[in-house]
N, C-alpha and C positions, 0 to 999 in steps of 0.2 A: 504494500500500500504506500502511496505517496507520503513523504514526511509531513506534508501540509495537513493530511487527514488521518494521521496515524491513530489518534485517540478513538476514531470511529470503529476500530476493530473490536472494541470492548462493547459487548451486547448491552449492558445497562446504560452506558453512555449514549449509544445509538437511540435507544428507546426514549430516554430523557430528552435528547436533543430534538427528536421529532416533535414531541409535545411542546417543547419550548418554542420551536419555530412557529407553530400555529398560534400560540399565545402572543408571540412577539408581533406577528402581523396584526392581530386584533389590537394590541397596545398602540401601535403606530396609527392605526385607523382612528382610534379614539382621540389621540393627541391632535390630529388634524381637525376632527369633527368638533372637539371641545373648544378649540381656539376659534373655529368658525362660528360656533354657537354663541360664544361670548361676544365676538365682534358683531354678530347679527343683533344681539340683545342690547348692546351698549354703545356700539360704534366708537370704542375707545381702546387705544393701544395700551394705556395704563391698566385697564380692566383685564386685558389678556395677561399682562405681566403679573397682576395681583393673583389671578387664578393659578398661574404657574407657580408663583411664590407660595400660595397656600397649599398646593399639592405637594410641594417639596419641603414645607416648613417642618413636618414631623421628622425629616431627616436631621434637622438641626436640633430638635428637641428630644428625640427618642433614640437616636442611633446608638449611643453607648449602652443603653438598656437592651436594645435589640441585639447588639453583639454579644452581650452576656447571656441572653436567652439562647442564642445560637451555639454558644460554647457549653451550655449546661444541659440542654435537652436534645433528644434525637432529632436530627435535622429533617429527616423524611416526614416525621409527624408534624413538625412546624410548617413545612411547605404545604401539607394538605390543608391546614387551617388558613394559611395566608391566601391560598387560591380563592377560598370562600370569602375572605375579608376584602378582596379586591373585586370579585365578581358582583357582590351585592350592591355596592354603591354605583357601579357602572350600570347595572340593570335598572336601578331606580332612576338614575339620571336619564337613561334612554327612554324609559316609560314617561317621565315628566315631559320630555321634549316631544315625543310622538303624540302625546295627548294635547300638546299646545299650552300647557299650564306652567311651563318652566319659567323661572325668573332668574336674574343674575345671582341673587343670594343663594338660590338652590345649588347653582354650579359651584359657588365658593365653598359652601359647607361640604358638599359631596366630594369635591376635589381634595379637601383636607382629610376627610374620612378615608378616601381612597389612598391618600399618601401614608396614612397610618399602617394600612396593610402592606404597602410597598416597603416601608422602612424595616419591617420585621422580615419580609420576604428576601430582600436583596442580600444582606450579609449571610443569611442561612443558605441561600442558593449558591453564592460564591464559594463558601467554605464547604459545601456539599460536593463540589466537583472533585476534590481530591479524594473523597471517600469512594467515588465511583471509579476513578482512573488511576489513582496512586501518584506518587511524586514524579516518576519518570515521564509520564504523559501530561503532567499538569499544565505546563506552559502551552503545549499544543491545544489542550482542551479549552484553556482560557481564550486563546486566539479564535478557536472555532465557535465558542459562545458568542464572541463579538461578531464573528462572521454571520452567525445565525441572526443576531439582532439587526445587523445592517442589511442582510438579505431581506428581512422583513421590512426594513426601513425603505427599501426600494419598492416593495410590493404594496405595503400598507398605505402610505400617503397617496400614491397614485390611485389605488383602489377606492380609498375614501373620497378623494376629490371627484372621481368619476361617478361614484355612487351618490354623493351629495348633489352634483350637477344633474344627474339623471332623475333624481327625486324632487327637483325643483329649487334646490339651493336654499331652502328655508330652514326654520327651526326644526320642523318635523323630520326633514331629511337627515339632519345631524343626529337626531334621536335614533334612527334606525341603524346608523353606523356605530354609535356607542353601544347599542344593544348587541350588535355582532361581537364586539369585544367581550362583553359579559359572558357570552356563550363560549368564547375561545378558551376560557380558563378550564373548561371541562377536559380539554386535550392534555393539559399538564397533570390534572388529577388522575386521569386514566394512565398516563405514563408512569406516575409514581406508584400506582397500584401494580403495574406489570413488572417493576424492577425485581430482580432476584436478590433478596436480602442476604443470602449466604455469600454473595460475591462482593458485598460492600465492605469497606474497611473503616468502620466508625472511629472517630477520634475519641480519646479518653475524655469523659465528661469532667468539667471543672466542678470541684466541690463547692457546696453552698456556703455562704458566709459573707461578711461585709468586706468591702474594699475591692470587689472584683472589677468595677469600672475604673477605679483609681489605678489598679495594677496595670490595666491595659494602657492607660494614658502614660504612666511612668515608663512602661516598656518602650513605647514609641519615642518618648523624650530622650531615652538613652541610646537611640539609634539615629544618628545624623542623616543616614541615607533615607530612612523612612520620613524624617522631617522634611527633607528636600522634595521627596515624591508628593507628600501631602500638600505642601505649599504650592507646588506646580499645578496640581489638579484643582486646588482651591481657586487660583486666579483664573484658570480656564473655565471652571464650572460656574463661578460667580459672575464674571464679567464677559467672558468670551462665548460661551456655548449656550446662548439664549436663542437658539435657532427657531424655536416655535414662535417666538415673538418677532424676531428680526425678519424672518422670511415672510410672515404674513403681512407685515408692514411694508416691506419692499414690494411684494407682489401687488398689493392693493393700492397703496398710496403713490409709489414711485412709478410702477410700470402699468398700473390700471388693469390688472388681471383679475380673473375670478377664481373660484375654488379649484377648478381643474388644473389651472396653471400653477397655483400655489402648491397643490399636492405633488405635481411633477418636480418642482424644485427640491422637495424632500427626497424624492427618489433619485434625482441626479446627484445630490450630495452623497447619498448612500452608496453610489458606485465607488467613489473614492474611499468611503469608510470601509466598505467590504474589502477593497484592495489592501488597506492598511491592516485590517484584521487578519487576512490570509498571510500577509508578510510576517506579521507578529507570530502567527501560528508556526511558521517554519523556524523561528528563532528560538533556540533552546536556552540561551542564557541572556535574558534582558539586561540592559546596561543603563546606568544612570545618565550618561551623557546622551544616549539616544532619546530618553524621556525629555531632557531639557532642550536639546536641539530641535526636536519635533514640536515642542511646545512653543518655542520662539518662531519657528516657521509658520505654525498655525496663526500666531498673532499677526504676523506680517500679511499673510494671505487674507485674514479677516478685514484688515484695514483696506487692502486692495479691492476686495469684493464690494466694499461700501463706495468705492470710487468708480465702479463700472457704469458706463453711460446708458446701457439698455438691458432689456431682459435677457437677450442672448449672451452678451458678454458676462453678465452676472452669473448666468447658469454655467458658463464654461469654467469659471473660477471654482465653483462649488465642489467638484470632485477632488481637486487638490486640497481644498480646505478640509474636506472629510477625511482624506488620506492622512494629513498631518494630525488631525484631532484623534483619530483612532489609533494611530501609531503611538501617540503619547499615552492615551488612556489604557490601551491594552498592555503596553509594556510596563506601565506603572502597576497595573493590577496584577500581572503575572509576577512581577518582582516582589510585590508585597506578599502574595500567597506562597511563593517559593522560599522566601527567606524568613518567614515568621514561624515560630513554634506552633505545634498543633493546638496546644491549649490556649494560645493567644489569637489564633487565626480569625475566629469570629469577631472578636473585639477590635482587632486591627482593621479587618475588612469594614466593620461598622464605622470606625473613625474615618477611614478612606471615603466611605459614602457620605458621611456627615460633612466633611469639608468640600467634597465634590458637588453634592446636591444641596447641602444645607445652606450654602451661601446664596443660592438662587432666590430665597425669599427676600433677600436684600438686593441682590443684583438685578433680578427681573423687573421689579417696580422701578428701580433707578434707570435701567435701560429703557423701559417703557416711557418714563418721564422725559428722557433725552429725546426719544422719538417725537413726542408731542410738542416739546419746546423748540427743537431745532430741526426736526425732519428725520425721516426714516433712515437715511444714509448714515447719520451720525450715531445711530445705535450700533452699527458695525465698526465705524471708525473709532469711537470712544472705547467700546468694549475690547477691540483688538489692541489699542494703545495701552490701556491699563493692564491687560494680560501680559504684554511684552515687557513693560517696565517691572511688573511684579516678578515674573519668571527670571528675567535677567538679574534682578537684584538678589533673589535667593540663590540663584546659581553662582553668582560672583562671591557671595558670602561663604557658600560651601567650598568653593575652590580656594578661597583665601585661607579658610580654616584647615584645609587638607592640601597644603602646598607640596608635600612630598610626592614623588612620582607615582607611588602605589600605596594605597591606604586600605587597610582591612579593618572594618568596624569590629569593636570588641564584643558586641553582643550578637554572636551568631546563634542560629537555631541549635538547640541541644537535644532535640527529641529524635524522632525516627528518621532522620535524614540519612538515607543510604548512599546517596551521591551528593556530596557537599557542593553547593554552589559557591564559587569564589566570587566575592563582592569587590575584588580589586578593581579600582577605577583610576583612570588617569584624571588629572584635574579638569574640571569643566571650564572651558574657555568661553 
């Protein structure tokens, strides 16, 4: 089997990946439909940003607790519960929109409730991968997960845009799309039921007691490499990767396009994102300098996209923007999972998600306000500029503190690592 798809030889992972792909398509369909619904109800970019912020606010508030839950309880059981926790608010929002009684505050509340399910699902799902594939195939599986997510990102937005347009582009049309997402969670639930439990490799559960969250934070603080990774994804997630907001504003306000053209933009970006995921899947040893360099490239490309004169040139930049974004995110994610001890993996994954998504409740309304005050183009220019300055600063500080040619962090994993990953890094320039 090709090195790019090596993890798919494992039966449990194949089953899980198939269910996840179906659910990911539904997730991207809802993202497009939900943004279109809010824009239809409010005609406000700020409202779209607020909705995104509320959906991701639980990541800021609950991620440490979610990570501790992932480390203490069987991950397969947690994932069964989280599928239901995400399906129910999606179904309710879809019904409200289909019946025509939905109001903006309904979307705000249900987006927040949906986010609670997501925040417990994400660290559990990420740390569950190693239990299916083992450490040898972990980097490949992380890359394939991202590839699945971005394959769905190509299909979902375009399908949602076409479905909304075909059903009249109104509130009821968005409701049907959101309802499809609610049904898609059944695929994940079925895949979890079909896994062979005897082939899983559960991580040892963390004992109950106080200080579990603090221990996770202390572990990260003792690892300068993890601090650099978290800071990089924080700036990208908070200020740079507000694509749900920036794309809809560019499509409607700058290029005067409808739902179909907006959905196509998401699919075009996903081409580059998929490429970045597959490249990362082939890389067995992710490196810090790859994360920082691709983060800086992403920032420059985002500013460039905001300067594009028309819809076509804007669309042509998006695949490269997606490639840089997913190279950064997938490499950072794989590095975190491969270099963290098994008893800390859920908590570190949760902290990663907290800084990556938890900054959006601040960043999305801010970027939305930028769009209303100065125009849609500035959402990309300002977001990219802040990301560049932030990543460049933390990268320079890390390089200054680690000036020797090769530096090995003192806190290496001490658990079941059969093949030790060398974290030796040359200074980040």
